[in-house]
N, C-alpha and C positions, 0 to 999 in steps of 0.2 A: 701375361698376367691378366686375371679376370676378377673384377670385384664380385665377391660371392654374394654379399648382401649389404643392405643399408640398415644399420642397427640403431635403435632408439633406446635411450635410458634416461629416467625411469619410464616404464611402459605407459603409465597414465599420469602425465604431468598435471600438477595442481597449480592454482593461481599463485604467481609470484615465485614458484620454485624453478631452479635451473633445469635445463634440458640439454642432454649431450647426445649428439648424433655421430655415429662412428661409421667410417667408410672402411669396410673389411675386405681384403683382397688376398688372393694367393698368387705367388710369383711363379711364372713358367720357368722350367728348367732350361728352356732353349735360349733364355735371355740372361745376359750377365747381370750380376748383382750391381745395381746402381741406385742412387737416390731416386725416390719416387715423390711426386707431388700430387696433392689432392685438391680438387676444386669442388666446391659445394654450390648447388643450384636450388633455387626456390621457384617453382613454376617456370622452369626454363631460364631464369635469370641468375647470373652469378651473385652469390651473397658472401662468399669467402674464398680466398685462394687466388692463385696457386699457393699452397703452403705445405710444409713438411709434415705437419701433424695430421693424422687421419681422423681428427675429431672436430666437430662444430659445436661450440658451446653457446646456448641461448641463456643468458644470466637470469632472466625472469620471464617466464612464459605467460603470455596473455592470449586473449581471443584472436588478436591480430596476427598471431604466429601460425594459425591454422592454415595449412597449405600442403602441396606435394613437394617433397624434397628428393633430390638425387645427388650423386657424386660421380666424379670422374677421376681416374688415376692415370697419370701420364709420366713418362720419363722426363728427365731434366731437359733434354733437347726437344721434346715433343714428338719424337718419332713414333712412340708407342702411346696410344690412348685407348682406354677402356672405360665404359660408363655403366653405371648401375641402373636398375629399373627405378621408377619413381616410388617413393615411400610417403604415404599420407600421414600427416601429423595433425591430430585434433587437439587444439588448445582448450583450456578450461572455459566453460560457458558461464554466463551469469547465473547466479542462484541466490536463494534466500532473501529475495526482495520483500520488504514489508513496510507498512506505514505505522509510525509511532505518533501518538497524540500527546501534546503537552498543554495542560497537565491532565486533562480528562476528556472523555468522548462525549460528555454532556456539557453544553456551554450555555450560560445564561444569555439572553438576548442583549446584544450590545457589547459583549465581551469579545476579546480577540480569539482567533482560532489559529493555531500553529501546528502544522503537520510536517513530519520529517520522513524522507524516503531513506530507508536503511537497507543495505544489501550485504550479504555475507561473502560473495565472490564477484570478481570483475576487476578488470584493469582499465586504465585510462587510454584515450580520453573517453569520458562518459558523458552522455546527454540524458536529460530528464524531461518528463512531461507529466502534468497532473490532469486528472480527468474526474469529473463528477458524473454519476449515473444520470443519464438523460440529457447531458450537455454534449453538443457535438464537438466544439473546438476545445483545445487544451486550455486550462486555467492559467498555467504558467510553465516555464521551462527551467526552474531552479530545483535544487535538491530539497528546498523547503517551500511549503505553501503557507503564506501568511495572509489572513483576513483580519483587518484592523477592528471591525465591528461585525459580530455575527448578526445576520438578519433572518427573517422568516424563511427565505428561500435557500438558506445555506444548509438546512438539514438534508441529509442524504448520505449516499455511499461514495467514498473517495478511493481512488487508486493512483498509484504512481507507476510510471513505465520508465525503465532504464535501458539505454542502448549502449552497447560496447562493440563498436565496429558493426559487424553483421548480426550480432547476437542481441536479442531483445528479451527482457524478462518483465513480467508485470506482477504487482503485488495482489494479494487477496484484498477485497474491499474492506474499508474501515467505515463503520456507520457512525456518523456524527449527528447528534440531536441538539438542536437549538431550543432551549427551554424558555417559554413565554410566561410571564407572570399572570396570575388570575386578574381579570378585570370585568366589569359590567355584570356582576352577579345580580340576578333579579328573581323575585318570587311571583309566581302566577297562581292565584287562588282558583279553585274550581268548586262552585260556580264563580264566574268572573265578577265578584262583588266583595267589597270590604265589609259590607253589612249583611248579615245573615239572620235568619230566624231560628229559634229553638227547634231542634229536630232536623235541621238541614244537614245533609252529608257534605262535609268539607274536606278537601284535599289541597295541600299547598305543594307546588312544584318549584324547586330551586334550579335555575339554569345559569350557566356562565357563557358569555359571548366569546371570550378570549381566555386562553390558558392551556398549558401543556398538561397532558395526563401523566400520572394519575391524579385525580382530583377527589378530595374527600369533602363531605358535607356534614355540618353540625347544625342542629336546630336548637334555638334558645327561645324561651318564653319568659319575658320580663327578666332577662339576663341569667336564667337557669336552664341548663341543658336538659332537653326533653327527648331528643331522638338523633339518630345518625342516618345518613343516606339522602338522596336527592328528593325523596317524597316524604311528606309528613301527612299522614292520614289521621284526621281528627275524629272521623266518624260522625255520628249524630251529635251536633253541638248543643251545649246548654250554657247557662251563665258561668259555669266553672271554667269554660274555655276562653273567657274574656282575657285579653292581654295583648301585648306587643310581641309579635313573633319575628325572629331574626334568623336568616340563613347565613352561615359563614362557610364560604368555599375556600379550600386550602390546597396548594400544591407545593412543589419543592422550593419555590421562590417567595412564597408569602400567601396572603389571604385577602379576600374581599367579602364584604357583607351587604345585606339588604334587609330593610325593615318593612313590615306590613302590620296593620292593625287587624 
């Protein structure tokens, strides 16, 4: 008797699906018909048998089941033994790893950040690690990354890495932006004086020291809107330009203003 082949079904196992390996043999006409026993090996080590069934069932295939399998057919007394060649089985690899953000990818300064590592394929045991672009060591080794208060340095790209045995998969980067409120808006006149003479060319510049883009600027004169943008060009001034000018700088989180005469 000679094992003709080591058969696998289904041909491409998927995560969690059963896998059946069959030890197929032909019986020599020179040997009497007698019960045969099958032994299954994984990388040379016995994993099942001796048994009367010619099949090895793996209930749920994972990455850890990837290896070389073989079978041996023997007579009940062990007088006759024939072995198959090794058959490579490739289990499913990790896949579909991504990062989800709760509840949004833009976070106000001081708010919590919660990131979750989501994967479509993979079997346990799984290990996780979180990485921020430009940071050498992992941030944490859980399936969730939680930052209780978002700081200025927490803006950036985040990835999660999942390991399933010898298989490793990494997510695409998720960009997290920490939004900073507008603060310290100032008006700088050109020329640098609050008192000008008739005919002088005057331009007012509105600047913010702190605040996340985009920032919009609104100019008011005696509480009436007169212009938009960071520059207010008054040109050659006369008595009609007299008044209190205010620049209001605004972003997603609020506004800040500054007055100048």
